N, CA, C and O of each residue as an XYZ file, in Angstrom:
200
protein
N     -40.363    -39.988    -35.841
C     -39.133    -40.147    -35.097
C     -38.600    -41.571    -35.254
O     -37.401    -41.778    -35.440
N     -39.505    -42.550    -35.176
C     -39.045    -43.930    -35.290
C     -38.560    -44.237    -36.697
O     -37.612    -45.001    -36.876
N     -39.201    -43.649    -37.688
C     -38.748    -43.828    -39.061
C     -37.370    -43.234    -39.273
O     -36.537    -43.814    -39.968
N     -37.131    -42.081    -38.676
C     -35.812    -41.446    -38.779
C     -34.756    -42.314    -38.107
O     -33.663    -42.501    -38.642
N     -35.087    -42.844    -36.934
C     -34.156    -43.730    -36.232
C     -33.869    -44.971    -37.065
O     -32.724    -45.413    -37.151
N     -34.907    -45.533    -37.676
C     -34.749    -46.727    -38.505
C     -33.861    -46.447    -39.713
O     -33.052    -47.291    -40.099
N     -34.008    -45.264    -40.312
C     -33.192    -44.927    -41.480
C     -31.754    -44.602    -41.099
O     -30.851    -44.827    -41.905
N     -31.509    -44.083    -39.905
C     -30.156    -43.704    -39.506
C     -29.282    -44.890    -39.119
O     -28.059    -44.817    -39.237
N     -29.884    -45.974    -38.661
C     -29.109    -47.148    -38.249
C     -28.698    -47.915    -39.506
O     -29.547    -48.313    -40.304
N     -27.396    -48.117    -39.675
C     -26.946    -48.837    -40.878
C     -27.092    -50.349    -40.707
O     -27.120    -50.857    -39.586
N     -27.184    -51.054    -41.820
C     -27.184    -52.510    -41.786
C     -28.504    -53.116    -42.194
O     -29.447    -52.415    -42.561
N     -28.553    -54.444    -42.124
C     -29.787    -55.145    -42.502
C     -30.879    -54.981    -41.442
O     -30.642    -54.453    -40.356
N     -32.069    -55.443    -41.786
C     -33.225    -55.249    -40.903
C     -33.048    -55.924    -39.546
O     -33.451    -55.372    -38.523
N     -32.447    -57.119    -39.531
C     -32.281    -57.813    -38.254
C     -31.341    -57.039    -37.333
O     -31.539    -57.020    -36.118
N     -30.324    -56.403    -37.903
C     -29.390    -55.614    -37.099
C     -30.061    -54.353    -36.582
O     -29.850    -53.958    -35.435
N     -30.873    -53.717    -37.425
C     -31.603    -52.521    -37.005
C     -32.547    -52.849    -35.859
O     -32.655    -52.087    -34.899
N     -33.232    -53.986    -35.961
C     -34.146    -54.402    -34.895
C     -33.387    -54.663    -33.600
O     -33.858    -54.309    -32.520
N     -32.218    -55.277    -33.706
C     -31.400    -55.553    -32.524
C     -30.931    -54.261    -31.862
O     -30.960    -54.141    -30.637
N     -30.502    -53.300    -32.669
C     -30.062    -52.013    -32.130
C     -31.229    -51.272    -31.485
O     -31.064    -50.668    -30.425
N     -32.394    -51.309    -32.102
C     -33.573    -50.659    -31.529
C     -33.956    -51.293    -30.192
O     -34.312    -50.584    -29.251
N     -33.885    -52.617    -30.103
C     -34.168    -53.284    -28.828
C     -33.146    -52.914    -27.760
O     -33.502    -52.729    -26.597
N     -31.887    -52.807    -28.145
C     -30.849    -52.409    -27.195
C     -31.076    -50.972    -26.721
O     -30.895    -50.677    -25.540
N     -31.465    -50.090    -27.619
C     -31.759    -48.710    -27.230
C     -32.961    -48.649    -26.292
O     -32.953    -47.894    -25.320
N     -33.979    -49.429    -26.578
C     -35.156    -49.481    -25.716
C     -34.795    -50.008    -24.330
O     -35.252    -49.473    -23.320
N     -33.982    -51.049    -24.285
C     -33.537    -51.586    -22.998
C     -32.725    -50.545    -22.232
O     -32.855    -50.435    -21.013
N     -31.895    -49.785    -22.930
C     -31.115    -48.729    -22.281
C     -31.996    -47.639    -21.692
O     -31.725    -47.146    -20.597
N     -33.043    -47.263    -22.404
C     -33.974    -46.252    -21.894
C     -34.698    -46.778    -20.666
O     -34.876    -46.041    -19.696
N     -35.116    -48.033    -20.688
C     -35.818    -48.614    -19.543
C     -34.906    -48.687    -18.329
O     -35.324    -48.358    -17.219
N     -33.663    -49.115    -18.529
C     -32.706    -49.172    -17.415
C     -32.457    -47.775    -16.861
O     -32.407    -47.592    -15.645
N     -32.300    -46.795    -17.736
C     -32.099    -45.411    -17.290
C     -33.267    -44.935    -16.436
O     -33.064    -44.317    -15.390
N     -34.490    -45.220    -16.878
C     -35.656    -44.776    -16.122
C     -35.724    -45.430    -14.752
O     -36.008    -44.754    -13.764
N     -35.470    -46.730    -14.672
C     -35.556    -47.419    -13.391
C     -34.412    -47.059    -12.453
O     -34.601    -47.049    -11.237
N     -33.237    -46.765    -12.983
C     -32.087    -46.443    -12.134
C     -32.033    -44.968    -11.745
O     -31.655    -44.652    -10.617
N     -32.400    -44.059    -12.645
C     -32.221    -42.626    -12.404
C     -33.533    -41.864    -12.465
O     -33.820    -41.055    -11.583
N     -34.325    -42.109    -13.486
C     -35.526    -41.314    -13.729
C     -36.587    -41.441    -12.654
O     -37.003    -40.438    -12.075
N     -37.033    -42.664    -12.379
C     -38.103    -42.853    -11.411
C     -37.693    -42.499     -9.983
O     -38.481    -41.864     -9.283
N     -36.492    -42.878     -9.511
C     -36.110    -42.447     -8.152
C     -36.050    -40.920     -8.005
O     -36.415    -40.393     -6.954
N     -35.602    -40.215     -9.026
C     -35.582    -38.763     -8.975
C     -37.006    -38.214     -8.906
O     -37.276    -37.269     -8.165
N     -37.907    -38.803     -9.676
C     -39.296    -38.363     -9.719
C     -40.004    -38.584     -8.381
O     -40.791    -37.738     -7.958
N     -39.739    -39.698     -7.716
C     -40.385    -40.010     -6.441
C     -39.969    -39.002     -5.372
O     -40.780    -38.647     -4.516
N     -38.734    -38.540     -5.406
C     -38.279    -37.548     -4.425
C     -39.097    -36.271     -4.489
O     -39.335    -35.638     -3.460
N     -39.523    -35.889     -5.665
C     -40.287    -34.654     -5.821
C     -41.787    -34.848     -5.635
O     -42.497    -33.878     -5.370
N     -42.282    -36.063     -5.765
C     -43.717    -36.311     -5.656
C     -44.160    -36.575     -4.226
O     -45.325    -36.340     -3.903
N     -43.286    -37.047     -3.366
C     -43.659    -37.327     -1.989
C     -44.556    -38.539     -1.863
O     -45.397    -38.591     -0.966
N     -44.398    -39.513     -2.742
C     -45.233    -40.694     -2.730
C     -44.960    -41.554     -1.483
O     -45.867    -42.225     -0.989
N     -43.741    -41.539     -0.982
C     -43.378    -42.370      0.158
C     -43.751    -41.744      1.497
O     -43.481    -42.353      2.533
N     -44.354    -40.566      1.528
C     -44.786    -39.955      2.774
C     -46.002    -40.701      3.296
O     -47.040    -40.758      2.637
N     -45.864    -41.267      4.476
C     -46.967    -42.048      5.048
C     -47.669    -41.190      6.100
O     -47.059    -40.793      7.093
N     -48.941    -40.912      5.878
C     -49.731    -40.164      6.843
C     -51.052    -40.901      7.048
O     -51.627    -41.458      6.113
N     -51.506    -40.887      8.268
C     -52.784    -41.540      8.576
C     -53.817    -40.502      8.941
O     -54.962    -40.847      9.234
């Protein structure tokens, strides 16, 4: 998958690396803003019981 992504991005190696880092940052932001909060709602991790 990563090889396919590397071949699909046009330009020199430094540009490909920059685009890959931007995509990785976008995935991380998506997970922290949408993915993990949605997951916590279904897991019940914040339920406090003694």
